[in-house]
TITIMAR-237064 format. One line per 5 residues: number of its first residue (from 1); their letters; for each residue x, y, z of C-alpha. Coordinates in nm, 2 decimals. Example, Ala and Ser with C-alpha at 12.3 -4.5 7.8 and 13.67 -1.06 7.14 Angstrom:
1) AS) 1.23 -0.45 0.78 ~ 1.37 -0.11 0.71 $
END
This chain:
1) MFVVV) -4.33 0.02 -1.52 ~ -4.66 0.14 -1.72 ~ -5.00 0.08 -1.66 ~ -5.25 0.16 -1.95 ~ -5.63 0.17 -1.84 $
6) AKQVR) -5.84 0.17 -2.13 ~ -6.20 0.30 -2.11 ~ -6.33 0.33 -2.50 ~ -6.73 0.21 -2.51 ~ -6.96 0.28 -2.82 $
11) VESRR) -7.24 0.50 -2.69 ~ -7.43 0.75 -2.88 ~ -7.40 1.03 -2.63 ~ -7.10 1.12 -2.40 ~ -7.34 1.23 -2.14 $
16) SILLA) -7.47 0.89 -2.08 ~ -7.48 0.74 -1.74 ~ -7.30 0.43 -1.86 ~ -6.99 0.65 -2.00 ~ -6.98 0.85 -1.69 $
21) ALDQT) -6.97 0.54 -1.45 ~ -6.68 0.42 -1.70 ~ -6.48 0.74 -1.65 ~ -6.50 0.72 -1.30 ~ -6.39 0.36 -1.28 $
26) AEFVA) -6.10 0.41 -1.52 ~ -5.97 0.69 -1.30 ~ -6.02 0.48 -1.00 ~ -5.84 0.18 -1.14 ~ -5.58 0.42 -1.23 $
31) RSAAR) -5.53 0.57 -0.91 ~ -5.53 0.21 -0.74 ~ -5.27 0.07 -0.96 ~ -5.04 0.36 -0.92 ~ -5.07 0.33 -0.56 $
36) SLARR) -5.00 -0.07 -0.55 ~ -4.71 -0.04 -0.76 ~ -4.54 0.25 -0.64 ~ -4.42 0.07 -0.34 ~ -4.23 -0.17 -0.58 $
41) WPDVQ) -4.17 0.07 -0.88 ~ -4.17 0.42 -0.74 ~ -4.13 0.56 -1.14 ~ -4.47 0.39 -1.22 ~ -4.66 0.59 -1.47 $
46) VHVVD) -5.03 0.54 -1.54 ~ -5.22 0.62 -1.86 ~ -5.58 0.64 -1.91 ~ -5.67 0.65 -2.28 ~ -6.02 0.65 -2.46 $
51) TSPVD) -5.95 0.39 -2.74 ~ -5.98 0.03 -2.78 ~ -5.82 -0.16 -2.46 ~ -5.65 -0.41 -2.70 ~ -5.51 -0.15 -2.92 $
56) AIVRE) -5.39 0.07 -2.66 ~ -5.21 -0.21 -2.45 ~ -5.04 -0.34 -2.79 ~ -4.95 0.01 -2.89 ~ -4.79 0.10 -2.54 $
61) ATRIG) -4.62 -0.21 -2.54 ~ -4.45 -0.18 -2.85 ~ -4.37 0.20 -2.81 ~ -4.17 0.14 -2.50 ~ -4.03 -0.22 -2.59 $
66) ANVIV) -4.21 -0.40 -2.30 ~ -4.06 -0.72 -2.20 ~ -4.40 -0.85 -2.05 ~ -4.76 -0.76 -2.04 ~ -4.94 -0.83 -1.73 $
71) MGWRG) -5.33 -0.86 -1.74 ~ -5.62 -0.98 -1.57 ~ -5.87 -1.21 -1.74 ~ -6.18 -1.01 -1.70 ~ -6.23 -0.63 -1.58 $
76) QGAVR) -6.40 -0.50 -1.29 ~ -6.69 -0.30 -1.18 ~ -6.87 -0.09 -1.48 ~ -6.59 -0.22 -1.73 ~ -6.64 -0.58 -1.63 $
81) RFLTG) -6.89 -0.64 -1.93 ~ -6.65 -0.49 -2.16 ~ -6.30 -0.61 -2.05 ~ -6.40 -0.96 -2.06 ~ -6.14 -1.25 -2.16 $
86) SVSRG) -6.19 -1.15 -2.52 ~ -5.94 -0.85 -2.47 ~ -5.69 -1.03 -2.28 ~ -5.70 -1.32 -2.59 ~ -5.69 -1.05 -2.82 $
91) VVRRA) -5.37 -0.90 -2.66 ~ -5.21 -1.24 -2.64 ~ -5.27 -1.27 -3.01 ~ -5.12 -0.97 -3.09 ~ -4.86 -0.86 -2.83 $
96) PCAVL) -4.50 -0.79 -2.93 ~ -4.37 -0.96 -2.61 ~ -4.47 -1.21 -2.35 ~ -4.82 -1.19 -2.17 ~ -4.90 -1.28 -1.82 $
101) VVRRA) -5.25 -1.36 -1.77 ~ -5.36 -1.36 -1.43 ~ -5.71 -1.53 -1.32 ~ -5.68 -1.50 -0.95 ~ -5.46 -1.36 -0.70 $
106) VRRVQ) -5.12 -1.51 -0.63 ~ -4.93 -1.39 -0.33 ~ -4.61 -1.57 -0.43 ~ -4.50 -1.74 -0.74 ~ -4.28 -2.02 -0.62 $
111) HVVIG) -4.41 -2.32 -0.81 ~ -4.39 -2.31 -1.20 ~ -4.49 -2.56 -1.46 ~ -4.30 -2.50 -1.81 ~ -4.41 -2.65 -2.11 $
116) VDGSS) -4.12 -2.78 -2.32 ~ -4.15 -2.89 -2.69 ~ -3.82 -2.77 -2.87 ~ -3.98 -2.46 -3.03 ~ -3.81 -2.13 -3.03 $
121) HARRA) -4.10 -1.98 -2.83 ~ -4.04 -2.26 -2.56 ~ -3.69 -2.18 -2.55 ~ -3.74 -1.80 -2.49 ~ -4.00 -1.91 -2.24 $
126) IALIT) -3.72 -2.08 -2.04 ~ -3.48 -1.81 -2.11 ~ -3.74 -1.57 -1.95 ~ -3.76 -1.76 -1.62 ~ -3.37 -1.79 -1.60 $
131) RLQPP) -3.38 -1.41 -1.57 ~ -3.62 -1.43 -1.29 ~ -3.47 -1.41 -0.93 ~ -3.61 -1.75 -0.78 ~ -3.81 -1.74 -0.48 $
136) RGGRV) -3.68 -1.91 -0.16 ~ -3.78 -2.29 -0.23 ~ -3.87 -2.18 -0.62 ~ -3.92 -2.50 -0.78 ~ -3.99 -2.57 -1.14 $
141) LLLSA) -4.16 -2.87 -1.32 ~ -4.04 -2.92 -1.70 ~ -4.30 -3.11 -1.89 ~ -4.25 -3.23 -2.23 ~ -4.57 -3.42 -2.38 $
146) IDTMR) -4.52 -3.64 -2.68 ~ -4.84 -3.72 -2.86 ~ -4.71 -4.05 -3.00 ~ -4.81 -4.16 -3.35 ~ -4.99 -4.49 -3.38 $
151) APAQA) -4.97 -4.72 -3.68 ~ -5.28 -4.71 -3.92 ~ -5.54 -5.00 -3.93 ~ -5.38 -5.24 -4.18 ~ -5.62 -5.56 -4.15 $
156) LAPLG) -5.60 -5.63 -4.52 ~ -5.20 -5.55 -4.56 ~ -4.96 -5.81 -4.61 ~ -4.78 -5.94 -4.29 ~ -4.45 -5.81 -4.41 $
161) TRATV) -4.63 -5.45 -4.47 ~ -4.77 -5.45 -4.13 ~ -4.42 -5.52 -3.98 ~ -4.28 -5.27 -4.16 ~ -4.53 -4.98 -4.09 $
166) GAEVG) -4.49 -5.05 -3.71 ~ -4.14 -5.05 -3.71 ~ -4.13 -4.72 -3.87 ~ -4.41 -4.60 -3.63 ~ -4.18 -4.72 -3.35 $
171) FINRG) -3.87 -4.56 -3.48 ~ -4.05 -4.21 -3.50 ~ -4.18 -4.24 -3.16 ~ -3.84 -4.33 -3.02 ~ -3.69 -4.04 -3.18 $
176) RLVRA) -3.94 -3.78 -3.05 ~ -3.87 -3.94 -2.70 ~ -3.48 -3.91 -2.73 ~ -3.53 -3.52 -2.86 ~ -3.76 -3.45 -2.58 $
181) RREIE) -3.55 -3.56 -2.32 ~ -3.25 -3.41 -2.46 ~ -3.44 -3.07 -2.46 ~ -3.55 -3.14 -2.10 ~ -3.18 -3.18 -1.99 $
186) RASTL) -3.09 -2.86 -2.16 ~ -3.36 -2.66 -2.00 ~ -3.27 -2.82 -1.67 ~ -2.93 -2.70 -1.67 ~ -3.02 -2.35 -1.76 $
191) LAAAG) -3.29 -2.33 -1.49 ~ -3.07 -2.52 -1.22 ~ -2.77 -2.26 -1.27 ~ -3.02 -1.97 -1.26 ~ -3.08 -2.10 -0.89 $
196) WKVDA) -3.42 -2.32 -0.95 ~ -3.49 -2.63 -0.82 ~ -3.59 -2.83 -1.11 ~ -3.82 -3.17 -1.17 ~ -3.86 -3.30 -1.49 $
201) KVATG) -4.10 -3.51 -1.68 ~ -4.14 -3.67 -2.03 ~ -4.51 -3.77 -2.05 ~ -4.68 -3.94 -2.38 ~ -5.03 -3.80 -2.45 $
206) APLRE) -5.19 -3.46 -2.57 ~ -4.95 -3.18 -2.45 ~ -5.25 -2.92 -2.35 ~ -5.42 -3.22 -2.15 ~ -5.08 -3.31 -1.98 $
211) LIGAV) -4.99 -2.95 -1.87 ~ -5.36 -2.89 -1.75 ~ -5.32 -3.23 -1.55 ~ -4.98 -3.12 -1.41 ~ -5.10 -2.80 -1.27 $
216) GKKRV) -5.41 -2.96 -1.15 ~ -5.21 -3.25 -0.96 ~ -4.94 -3.01 -0.78 ~ -4.93 -2.70 -0.60 ~ -4.85 -2.45 -0.90 $
221) DLLVV) -4.85 -2.08 -0.90 ~ -4.77 -2.03 -1.27 ~ -4.78 -2.20 -1.59 ~ -4.55 -2.12 -1.87 ~ -4.59 -2.20 -2.26 $
226) GARGV) -4.46 -2.08 -2.58 ~ -4.69 -1.90 -2.80 ~ -4.66 -2.15 -3.09 ~ -4.51 -2.49 -3.09 ~ -4.28 -2.68 -3.33 $
231) TGIRH) -4.55 -2.74 -3.58 ~ -4.70 -2.40 -3.51 ~ -4.80 -2.24 -3.87 ~ -4.64 -1.89 -3.91 ~ -4.95 -1.71 -3.99 $
236) LLLGS) -5.12 -1.82 -3.69 ~ -5.09 -1.58 -3.40 ~ -5.11 -1.82 -3.12 ~ -5.09 -2.18 -3.13 ~ -5.35 -2.45 -3.00 $
241) VAEGA) -5.15 -2.53 -2.66 ~ -5.12 -2.18 -2.59 ~ -5.47 -2.09 -2.68 ~ -5.59 -2.39 -2.47 ~ -5.40 -2.31 -2.18 $
246) LNRSP) -5.53 -1.94 -2.14 ~ -5.90 -2.08 -2.17 ~ -5.85 -2.40 -1.95 ~ -5.58 -2.32 -1.67 ~ -5.68 -2.26 -1.32 $
251) VPVLI) -5.34 -2.06 -1.26 ~ -5.21 -1.77 -1.41 ~ -5.05 -1.82 -1.75 ~ -4.74 -1.68 -1.88 ~ -4.75 -1.70 -2.27 $
256) VR) -4.41 -1.61 -2.44 ~ -4.32 -1.56 -2.80 $
END
């Protein structure tokens, strides 16, 4: 277990009151983190570095081969104005591993929602959860949301053309639903074998809206999504669903790549 506390701030003089307060806060945060984590991880190591928070966290995670980076959404005290959501977002975009972003305190992760879309990142997210020890009563909701295709307006097209286009759109949508159900079944089998109680749902609608809706309707402790979906463009560091979940989820978000 490694903890990185970054305290870089751009100032003209190292004697500034702001920098002194930032130094004190960084040391306090480091000591507090070490005390809290030592109860579970006695060999915890804490590093206070004078550099960019994003650079420091990503570099250390890469150096030690981290499995997961855990971050809050905002800093506290004198560092609050510097460690805003932009730092968490920067780490998520550049991290070499999964990132857990925590907006509010969670005493126990018992109910989890996982977005399933058949992408390699989503499959890695499921694999990561299977490696966790399920808590007593631990339950997972697997949610696959299909943004169905609609036939374009064809008011002036011949009846035969409209029928052909409609049939093709229906065929594509049915194929998407079949693939979604197949992926849900696969994930359900893996998670059930790992000891989780599993619920599954295939919904039609925008994936982000369905995921946030599921989190809001149920007593959920954690939302898990892949960093990019099946339609993700390789040069993009974070897909639209993951980015939206990071911005809108009221519960902690685990983004897996």
